[in-house]
NUTOR-256225 format. One record per residue (C-alpha): residue number from 1; chain; y, z, x. Coordinates in nm, 2 decimals. Example, Ala and Ser with C-alpha at 12.3 -4.5 7.8 and 13.67 -1.06 7.14 Angstrom:
+-----+-------+--------+--------+--------+
|   n | chain |     py |     pz |     px |
+-----+-------+--------+--------+--------+
|   1 |     A |  -0.45 |   0.78 |   1.23 |
|   2 |     A |  -0.11 |   0.71 |   1.37 |
+-----+-------+--------+--------+--------+
END
This chain:
+-----+-------+--------+--------+--------+
|   n | chain |     py |     pz |     px |
+-----+-------+--------+--------+--------+
|   1 |     A |   1.21 |  -6.05 |   0.76 |
|   2 |     A |   1.32 |  -5.95 |   0.41 |
|   3 |     A |   0.96 |  -5.90 |   0.30 |
|   4 |     A |   0.89 |  -5.68 |   0.60 |
|   5 |     A |   1.21 |  -5.48 |   0.53 |
|   6 |     A |   1.11 |  -5.42 |   0.17 |
|   7 |     A |   0.76 |  -5.31 |   0.28 |
|   8 |     A |   0.93 |  -5.07 |   0.53 |
|   9 |     A |   1.16 |  -4.92 |   0.27 |
|  10 |     A |   0.87 |  -4.87 |   0.04 |
|  11 |     A |   0.67 |  -4.69 |   0.31 |
|  12 |     A |   0.96 |  -4.47 |   0.41 |
|  13 |     A |   1.02 |  -4.38 |   0.04 |
|  14 |     A |   0.66 |  -4.27 |   0.02 |
|  15 |     A |   0.70 |  -4.08 |   0.34 |
|  16 |     A |   1.01 |  -3.90 |   0.22 |
|  17 |     A |   0.83 |  -3.80 |  -0.10 |
|  18 |     A |   0.53 |  -3.66 |   0.10 |
|  19 |     A |   0.76 |  -3.47 |   0.34 |
|  20 |     A |   0.95 |  -3.33 |   0.04 |
|  21 |     A |   0.61 |  -3.20 |  -0.09 |
|  22 |     A |   0.55 |  -3.04 |   0.25 |
|  23 |     A |   0.88 |  -2.86 |   0.23 |
|  24 |     A |   0.82 |  -2.74 |  -0.12 |
|  25 |     A |   0.48 |  -2.60 |  -0.01 |
|  26 |     A |   0.65 |  -2.42 |   0.28 |
|  27 |     A |   0.92 |  -2.27 |   0.06 |
|  28 |     A |   0.66 |  -2.16 |  -0.20 |
|  29 |     A |   0.46 |  -2.00 |   0.08 |
|  30 |     A |   0.77 |  -1.82 |   0.20 |
|  31 |     A |   0.84 |  -1.68 |  -0.14 |
|  32 |     A |   0.49 |  -1.55 |  -0.20 |
|  33 |     A |   0.42 |  -1.44 |   0.16 |
|  34 |     A |   0.44 |  -1.07 |   0.25 |
|  35 |     A |   0.36 |  -1.08 |   0.62 |
|  36 |     A |   0.43 |  -1.43 |   0.74 |
|  37 |     A |   0.77 |  -1.49 |   0.58 |
|  38 |     A |   0.95 |  -1.57 |   0.91 |
|  39 |     A |   0.69 |  -1.82 |   1.01 |
|  40 |     A |   0.74 |  -2.01 |   0.68 |
|  41 |     A |   1.12 |  -2.00 |   0.72 |
|  42 |     A |   1.08 |  -2.17 |   1.06 |
|  43 |     A |   0.83 |  -2.42 |   0.91 |
|  44 |     A |   1.06 |  -2.50 |   0.62 |
|  45 |     A |   1.36 |  -2.55 |   0.86 |
|  46 |     A |   1.16 |  -2.79 |   1.09 |
|  47 |     A |   1.03 |  -2.99 |   0.80 |
|  48 |     A |   1.39 |  -3.01 |   0.66 |
|  49 |     A |   1.52 |  -3.15 |   0.99 |
|  50 |     A |   1.23 |  -3.40 |   1.00 |
|  51 |     A |   1.31 |  -3.51 |   0.65 |
|  52 |     A |   1.68 |  -3.55 |   0.74 |
|  53 |     A |   1.59 |  -3.75 |   1.05 |
|  54 |     A |   1.37 |  -3.98 |   0.83 |
|  55 |     A |   1.66 |  -4.04 |   0.59 |
|  56 |     A |   1.89 |  -4.13 |   0.88 |
|  57 |     A |   1.63 |  -4.37 |   1.02 |
|  58 |     A |   1.57 |  -4.54 |   0.68 |
|  59 |     A |   1.95 |  -4.58 |   0.63 |
|  60 |     A |   1.99 |  -4.73 |   0.98 |
|  61 |     A |   1.71 |  -4.98 |   0.93 |
|  62 |     A |   1.84 |  -5.08 |   0.60 |
|  63 |     A |   2.19 |  -5.14 |   0.73 |
|  64 |     A |   2.07 |  -5.33 |   1.04 |
|  65 |     A |   1.78 |  -5.50 |   0.87 |
|  66 |     A |   1.56 |  -5.42 |   1.16 |
|  67 |     A |   1.20 |  -5.41 |   1.05 |
|  68 |     A |   0.90 |  -5.23 |   1.20 |
|  69 |     A |   0.60 |  -5.24 |   0.96 |
|  70 |     A |   0.37 |  -5.07 |   1.20 |
|  71 |     A |   0.61 |  -4.77 |   1.25 |
|  72 |     A |   0.66 |  -4.75 |   0.87 |
|  73 |     A |   0.28 |  -4.75 |   0.81 |
|  74 |     A |   0.23 |  -4.48 |   1.07 |
|  75 |     A |   0.51 |  -4.27 |   0.92 |
|  76 |     A |   0.34 |  -4.28 |   0.57 |
|  77 |     A |   0.01 |  -4.18 |   0.72 |
|  78 |     A |   0.16 |  -3.90 |   0.92 |
|  79 |     A |   0.37 |  -3.77 |   0.63 |
|  80 |     A |   0.08 |  -3.77 |   0.38 |
|  81 |     A |  -0.15 |  -3.61 |   0.64 |
|  82 |     A |   0.12 |  -3.34 |   0.70 |
|  83 |     A |   0.14 |  -3.26 |   0.33 |
|  84 |     A |  -0.23 |  -3.22 |   0.30 |
|  85 |     A |  -0.24 |  -3.01 |   0.61 |
|  86 |     A |   0.05 |  -2.79 |   0.48 |
|  87 |     A |  -0.14 |  -2.73 |   0.16 |
|  88 |     A |  -0.45 |  -2.63 |   0.35 |
|  89 |     A |  -0.24 |  -2.41 |   0.59 |
|  90 |     A |  -0.09 |  -2.23 |   0.29 |
|  91 |     A |  -0.43 |  -2.15 |   0.15 |
|  92 |     A |  -0.55 |  -2.02 |   0.49 |
|  93 |     A |  -0.25 |  -1.79 |   0.52 |
|  94 |     A |  -0.31 |  -1.66 |   0.16 |
|  95 |     A |  -0.67 |  -1.58 |   0.26 |
|  96 |     A |  -0.56 |  -1.41 |   0.57 |
|  97 |     A |  -0.32 |  -1.19 |   0.38 |
|  98 |     A |  -0.59 |  -1.10 |   0.13 |
|  99 |     A |  -0.83 |  -1.01 |   0.41 |
| 100 |     A |  -0.57 |  -0.80 |   0.59 |
| 101 |     A |  -0.49 |  -0.62 |   0.27 |
| 102 |     A |  -0.86 |  -0.54 |   0.22 |
| 103 |     A |  -0.90 |  -0.42 |   0.58 |
| 104 |     A |  -0.59 |  -0.20 |   0.55 |
| 105 |     A |  -0.74 |  -0.05 |   0.23 |
| 106 |     A |  -1.07 |   0.02 |   0.41 |
| 107 |     A |  -0.89 |   0.19 |   0.71 |
| 108 |     A |  -0.69 |   0.41 |   0.47 |
| 109 |     A |  -0.98 |   0.50 |   0.23 |
| 110 |     A |  -1.22 |   0.80 |   0.26 |
| 111 |     A |  -1.57 |   0.64 |   0.24 |
| 112 |     A |  -1.72 |   0.94 |   0.06 |
| 113 |     A |  -1.48 |   1.00 |  -0.22 |
| 114 |     A |  -1.30 |   0.66 |  -0.24 |
| 115 |     A |  -0.96 |   0.84 |  -0.22 |
| 116 |     A |  -0.71 |   0.78 |   0.05 |
| 117 |     A |  -0.80 |   0.93 |   0.38 |
| 118 |     A |  -0.56 |   1.15 |   0.58 |
| 119 |     A |  -0.38 |   0.85 |   0.74 |
| 120 |     A |  -0.35 |   0.68 |   0.40 |
| 121 |     A |  -0.21 |   0.97 |   0.21 |
| 122 |     A |   0.04 |   1.04 |   0.49 |
| 123 |     A |   0.15 |   0.68 |   0.48 |
| 124 |     A |   0.21 |   0.72 |   0.10 |
| 125 |     A |   0.39 |   1.05 |   0.15 |
| 126 |     A |   0.63 |   0.88 |   0.40 |
| 127 |     A |   0.70 |   0.61 |   0.15 |
| 128 |     A |   0.77 |   0.85 |  -0.13 |
| 129 |     A |   1.00 |   1.06 |   0.10 |
| 130 |     A |   1.20 |   0.75 |   0.17 |
| 131 |     A |   1.22 |   0.66 |  -0.20 |
| 132 |     A |   1.31 |   1.02 |  -0.30 |
| 133 |     A |   1.59 |   1.03 |  -0.04 |
| 134 |     A |   1.72 |   0.69 |  -0.15 |
| 135 |     A |   1.71 |   0.76 |  -0.52 |
| 136 |     A |   1.79 |   1.13 |  -0.50 |
| 137 |     A |   1.48 |   1.22 |  -0.70 |
| 138 |     A |   1.24 |   1.51 |  -0.62 |
| 139 |     A |   0.89 |   1.45 |  -0.50 |
| 140 |     A |   0.61 |   1.72 |  -0.52 |
| 141 |     A |   0.30 |   1.78 |  -0.31 |
| 142 |     A |   0.00 |   1.97 |  -0.42 |
| 143 |     A |  -0.23 |   2.10 |  -0.15 |
| 144 |     A |  -0.57 |   2.17 |  -0.31 |
| 145 |     A |  -0.86 |   2.35 |  -0.15 |
| 146 |     A |  -1.21 |   2.42 |  -0.29 |
| 147 |     A |  -1.28 |   2.79 |  -0.31 |
| 148 |     A |  -1.59 |   2.90 |  -0.11 |
| 149 |     A |  -1.70 |   2.54 |  -0.05 |
| 150 |     A |  -1.91 |   2.66 |   0.24 |
| 151 |     A |  -2.12 |   2.86 |   0.00 |
| 152 |     A |  -2.18 |   2.54 |  -0.21 |
| 153 |     A |  -2.31 |   2.36 |   0.10 |
| 154 |     A |  -2.52 |   2.66 |   0.22 |
| 155 |     A |  -2.66 |   2.73 |  -0.12 |
| 156 |     A |  -2.73 |   2.38 |  -0.26 |
| 157 |     A |  -2.71 |   2.15 |   0.04 |
| 158 |     A |  -2.46 |   1.90 |   0.17 |
| 159 |     A |  -2.57 |   1.62 |  -0.07 |
| 160 |     A |  -2.47 |   1.84 |  -0.36 |
| 161 |     A |  -2.15 |   1.92 |  -0.17 |
| 162 |     A |  -2.08 |   1.55 |  -0.15 |
| 163 |     A |  -2.12 |   1.51 |  -0.52 |
| 164 |     A |  -1.88 |   1.80 |  -0.58 |
| 165 |     A |  -1.62 |   1.63 |  -0.36 |
| 166 |     A |  -1.67 |   1.30 |  -0.55 |
| 167 |     A |  -1.64 |   1.46 |  -0.89 |
| 168 |     A |  -1.34 |   1.66 |  -0.79 |
| 169 |     A |  -1.16 |   1.33 |  -0.71 |
| 170 |     A |  -1.26 |   1.21 |  -1.06 |
| 171 |     A |  -1.10 |   1.52 |  -1.22 |
| 172 |     A |  -0.78 |   1.47 |  -1.01 |
| 173 |     A |  -0.76 |   1.10 |  -1.11 |
| 174 |     A |  -0.79 |   1.19 |  -1.48 |
| 175 |     A |  -0.53 |   1.46 |  -1.45 |
| 176 |     A |  -0.24 |   1.27 |  -1.28 |
| 177 |     A |  -0.04 |   0.96 |  -1.35 |
| 178 |     A |  -0.10 |   0.61 |  -1.21 |
| 179 |     A |   0.21 |   0.64 |  -0.99 |
| 180 |     A |   0.07 |   0.96 |  -0.83 |
| 181 |     A |  -0.14 |   0.94 |  -0.51 |
| 182 |     A |  -0.45 |   1.13 |  -0.42 |
| 183 |     A |  -0.59 |   1.18 |  -0.07 |
| 184 |     A |  -0.86 |   1.37 |   0.12 |
| 185 |     A |  -0.66 |   1.56 |   0.37 |
| 186 |     A |  -0.96 |   1.70 |   0.55 |
| 187 |     A |  -1.30 |   1.86 |   0.47 |
| 188 |     A |  -1.25 |   2.02 |   0.12 |
| 189 |     A |  -0.87 |   1.99 |   0.12 |
| 190 |     A |  -0.70 |   1.73 |  -0.09 |
| 191 |     A |  -0.34 |   1.62 |  -0.12 |
| 192 |     A |  -0.17 |   1.50 |  -0.44 |
| 193 |     A |   0.17 |   1.34 |  -0.43 |
| 194 |     A |   0.38 |   1.35 |  -0.75 |
| 195 |     A |   0.69 |   1.12 |  -0.73 |
| 196 |     A |   1.00 |   1.21 |  -0.94 |
| 197 |     A |   0.85 |   1.55 |  -1.03 |
| 198 |     A |   1.04 |   1.87 |  -1.06 |
| 199 |     A |   0.91 |   2.21 |  -0.96 |
| 200 |     A |   0.84 |   2.30 |  -1.32 |
| 201 |     A |   0.66 |   1.97 |  -1.39 |
| 202 |     A |   0.45 |   2.01 |  -1.06 |
| 203 |     A |   0.35 |   2.36 |  -1.16 |
| 204 |     A |   0.24 |   2.24 |  -1.50 |
| 205 |     A |   0.04 |   1.96 |  -1.35 |
| 206 |     A |  -0.12 |   2.19 |  -1.09 |
| 207 |     A |  -0.23 |   2.44 |  -1.36 |
| 208 |     A |  -0.37 |   2.16 |  -1.57 |
| 209 |     A |  -0.58 |   2.04 |  -1.28 |
| 210 |     A |  -0.69 |   2.39 |  -1.19 |
| 211 |     A |  -0.81 |   2.46 |  -1.55 |
| 212 |     A |  -0.99 |   2.12 |  -1.58 |
| 213 |     A |  -1.19 |   2.19 |  -1.26 |
| 214 |     A |  -1.27 |   2.55 |  -1.36 |
| 215 |     A |  -1.40 |   2.45 |  -1.70 |
| 216 |     A |  -1.61 |   2.16 |  -1.58 |
| 217 |     A |  -1.94 |   2.11 |  -1.40 |
| 218 |     A |  -1.90 |   1.93 |  -1.07 |
| 219 |     A |  -2.27 |   1.88 |  -0.99 |
| 220 |     A |  -2.63 |   1.98 |  -1.08 |
| 221 |     A |  -2.88 |   2.13 |  -0.84 |
| 222 |     A |  -3.24 |   2.20 |  -0.96 |
| 223 |     A |  -3.12 |   2.15 |  -1.32 |
| 224 |     A |  -2.85 |   2.42 |  -1.27 |
| 225 |     A |  -2.48 |   2.36 |  -1.31 |
| 226 |     A |  -2.27 |   2.39 |  -1.00 |
| 227 |     A |  -1.92 |   2.50 |  -1.09 |
| 228 |     A |  -1.63 |   2.55 |  -0.85 |
| 229 |     A |  -1.27 |   2.67 |  -0.86 |
| 230 |     A |  -0.97 |   2.55 |  -0.66 |
| 231 |     A |  -0.66 |   2.70 |  -0.51 |
| 232 |     A |  -0.34 |   2.49 |  -0.52 |
| 233 |     A |  -0.02 |   2.52 |  -0.32 |
| 234 |     A |   0.29 |   2.35 |  -0.46 |
| 235 |     A |   0.59 |   2.23 |  -0.25 |
| 236 |     A |   0.87 |   2.03 |  -0.40 |
| 237 |     A |   1.12 |   1.83 |  -0.19 |
| 238 |     A |   1.46 |   1.81 |  -0.37 |
| 239 |     A |   1.70 |   1.58 |  -0.18 |
| 240 |     A |   1.99 |   1.75 |  -0.35 |
| 241 |     A |   1.90 |   2.08 |  -0.19 |
| 242 |     A |   1.74 |   2.00 |   0.14 |
| 243 |     A |   1.78 |   1.70 |   0.36 |
| 244 |     A |   1.45 |   1.65 |   0.53 |
| 245 |     A |   1.59 |   1.34 |   0.70 |
| 246 |     A |   1.75 |   1.58 |   0.95 |
| 247 |     A |   1.42 |   1.74 |   1.04 |
| 248 |     A |   1.24 |   1.58 |   1.34 |
| 249 |     A |   0.90 |   1.66 |   1.19 |
| 250 |     A |   0.99 |   1.64 |   0.83 |
| 251 |     A |   0.65 |   1.54 |   0.70 |
| 252 |     A |   0.47 |   1.80 |   0.90 |
| 253 |     A |   0.71 |   2.06 |   0.77 |
| 254 |     A |   0.66 |   1.95 |   0.41 |
| 255 |     A |   0.28 |   1.97 |   0.45 |
| 256 |     A |   0.31 |   2.31 |   0.62 |
| 257 |     A |   0.50 |   2.44 |   0.31 |
| 258 |     A |   0.24 |   2.32 |   0.07 |
| 259 |     A |  -0.03 |   2.46 |   0.30 |
| 260 |     A |   0.14 |   2.80 |   0.31 |
| 261 |     A |   0.16 |   2.80 |  -0.07 |
| 262 |     A |  -0.21 |   2.71 |  -0.09 |
| 263 |     A |  -0.30 |   3.00 |   0.14 |
| 264 |     A |  -0.08 |   3.23 |  -0.07 |
| 265 |     A |  -0.30 |   3.13 |  -0.37 |
| 266 |     A |  -0.60 |   3.21 |  -0.16 |
| 267 |     A |  -0.46 |   3.55 |  -0.07 |
| 268 |     A |  -0.38 |   3.61 |  -0.44 |
| 269 |     A |  -0.74 |   3.60 |  -0.54 |
| 270 |     A |  -0.81 |   3.22 |  -0.54 |
| 271 |     A |  -0.85 |   3.00 |  -0.85 |
| 272 |     A |  -0.47 |   3.00 |  -0.90 |
| 273 |     A |  -0.15 |   2.80 |  -0.83 |
| 274 |     A |   0.12 |   2.92 |  -0.59 |
| 275 |     A |   0.46 |   2.78 |  -0.53 |
| 276 |     A |   0.63 |   2.76 |  -0.19 |
| 277 |     A |   0.96 |   2.94 |  -0.16 |
| 278 |     A |   1.19 |   2.99 |   0.14 |
| 279 |     A |   1.09 |   3.35 |   0.15 |
| 280 |     A |   0.72 |   3.26 |   0.21 |
| 281 |     A |   0.66 |   3.31 |   0.58 |
| 282 |     A |   0.35 |   3.23 |   0.79 |
| 283 |     A |   0.04 |   3.41 |   0.66 |
| 284 |     A |  -0.31 |   3.46 |   0.80 |
| 285 |     A |  -0.55 |   3.19 |   0.68 |
| 286 |     A |  -0.88 |   3.28 |   0.52 |
+-----+-------+--------+--------+--------+
END
């Protein structure tokens, strides 16, 4: 009897150690998980209850000297198997999160330019608005349109037009910070989000982008340089001055402001930067 009891205690000790490893794996997965945190909380709780139950059982058997070698052996096997399964499950969830991140990136990426697509840039804008409202910091938006882009497609073909769009994105990426976001809003229109940027800073950035594009060659056609110019509209949200949280369509209103400023630049002769002001009313698009 004493021999069996010693064996049982030894088995339960191993089982407790294995179950402790399972709990540690679940807690680690909870800390590192972005999408399945609640599932890992439940898993950790269940494993903790199982561990507590095993401790109570071990204490009871020790006090009563009741021995069950078969049950002890099965408990060890189950506990070790559970630890191995938990490790594998954690890796599966990690792979799922990576794959989901990749898929989300694909659904928010413009396949031609590699920039964010309309849905992606709007999602980023929503996040920056929330951060700006929370931190009381301004955020600027640049609406950029290629001047006479239809002429480029008609004159040189759509393949050259595609190269122009791709190279424009490259110019934008070199002209902004890592924290800024660039997206293709539609056709030849692009949106740039500048967090924590004042009106003056946004205007300087927009002018730097405009000059860089004007002075560069965006493509070659029949060994000839293809040059373009852009018109840029600037709108700046300052949470100290205007609470867009009270606007039902606050993002759309903000985009409309930058769009109006961009068309103001178009109407001013193109190849320039225009800033939205409250006095700027609806104007006829070109």
